[in-house]
C-alpha positions, 0 to 999 in steps of 0.5 A: 500500500502506498503511503500518501497524504490526501488533500481535499480542495475547496470548490471553484468560484464558478461553482455555486448552488443558487440560494444554498451557497449563501449559508454554506460551502458545497462540501457542507451541503446535505446529500441524500438526506443523511450525508454531506457532500464532503463525506464522499471524497473523505470516505474514498480516501479512508477506504483507499487506506489514506489516513493522513488527510488535510481539508482546505477551507475558504469561505463560510467554514462554520457548517463544514467545521461543525460536521467534520468535528474531530473526524472520528466518524471517518474511522481514522486511527488517531494514533497513526493518522490525522484529519486536519482542516486548513485555513489561512493564518494570513489576512486575506486582503485581496480574494484574488490571491486566496487560491488553493496553492496560496493556502497550501504554500502556508502549510508547505513545511507541514506537508514536507514533515509528513514524510509521506511518499505521495500526495493525492489531491481531490475536489470536494464537489465530485461524487464518485467511488474511486480506489485511489490505491489503483491510481497510485499504482498506475502512477508509480508504474508509469513514472509520471510526474502527475497522474490525473483521473478522468472519465470518458463521456458521450453527453458532454454537450448537455452534461458536466458543463463548466467542468474541465475536459482534457486534451491528450497527445498520444498518452500525455495530457497537454491541455485542460479547458472548460467544457462549454457543451460544444461536443458530445464526446470528452474526457472529463477531468475529475480534478484529482491528481497524484504526484510525489510529495517532492514534486508537489513541493516543487510545484508550490515553489515554482507556482509562486515564481510564475504567478501568485494568482495561479490555482493548482489546476491553472498552474498544471495546465500552463506547465503540462507540456513541460511535465510528464502528465498521464491520465487514469481512466475512471469508469464508475459513477460520476457527478459534479455538483456545481449548480442547483440543477446538478445538486437536485438531479444528482440527489434525485437520480440516486433514489433509483436503486440500480443507479445507487448501486454504482455509488454505494457498496457494502464493502466501500462504506460512506462514513458520516456524522451520526446522531441518536434519534428515533425511527421515522413515524408514519401515520395511518393516513401517510402515503409514501412511495419511491422516496428516501426518508431519513430517521427522526421524521414524522410523515402524516401526508403524501410523499412521492419521489422525494428525499426527506432529511432528518427530523422533517415533518410532513403534516396531514393533508400535505402533498410533496412530490419530486422534492428535496427537503432538508433536515428540520424542515416542516411542510404544514397541513394543506401545502402542495409542493412539486419540484421544490428544494426546501432548505434546513429548518424552513417552514411552508405554512401560509403559501399552500402551493409551490409548483416548479418543474424539472427545469425550473426548480423552486427554492425555500431558503434556510429558516424561512417561513412562507 
């Protein structure tokens, strides 16, 4: 097994969940009613035998820090491993200068002192199930400077928009560009990189000399032709959470058991913060179909094709269809919701009908009463 430091990067400025990003970052957002988005990448790292992990934070860190806590839920041995949240010790005078590379340079000495052979860098907004040990093995075998994970897709004209697609020459990656939907076939970057620790530290030094404004992805793209950059093909489930529509679609498609099996496996657990609460109560009048419902809820109305978070109350006579209801929300008697995202601890009481569509989602903000 390869000794590796795992680094989880923050989302890009182009990634924003309309409305919800006002209160927390993407990795801290609820996922499938009981997880947070960051649980996916952290579980991948732990299941891949990576138990030294650093998480970069940028804006609105409170919700993320509260969820991570001591990190004990991720099954990391505190005697041999560690999980650390990295924040800037320097005042952020100009946001342009606050890049992932700038933050990592502050912790360069700590990374060097880790004495680990490799660094694996993965984003917090990709949903996948990837064994990083396989990626590390390929990296060591090819002798590449950098290995980048990617997935071949045939619907790039409608999917993974504003993600990065890779350009290959022979076996080498030579460029990375935003996918603007101008072609169907593409190799979409998972923005997941493997390199030796010594090479990574050199990149930190060289990037500062080239431009203090470089992000890691920008620096690697600019220098790709001068490096030996290889691709690691990933063939499993993949989704990029970079808009409200993709956030909703990803959650809702995983209600389907066959699709969920591509992400979940009994031998590859998804770890998360748990709490003690009662099982969900269903009244005699409740009607529930094709939905994922977390614990601690009270369902007295009609729920169809929905994801219901922990502690949600759906009162008698309420109808909720094709909705994503965050933990602690309440849908009161007589309300009728379709294609609505209801944020945490919001209450739908006075407005009796909120109807959206698959392409025009409605949103009720956190703690609002409507």
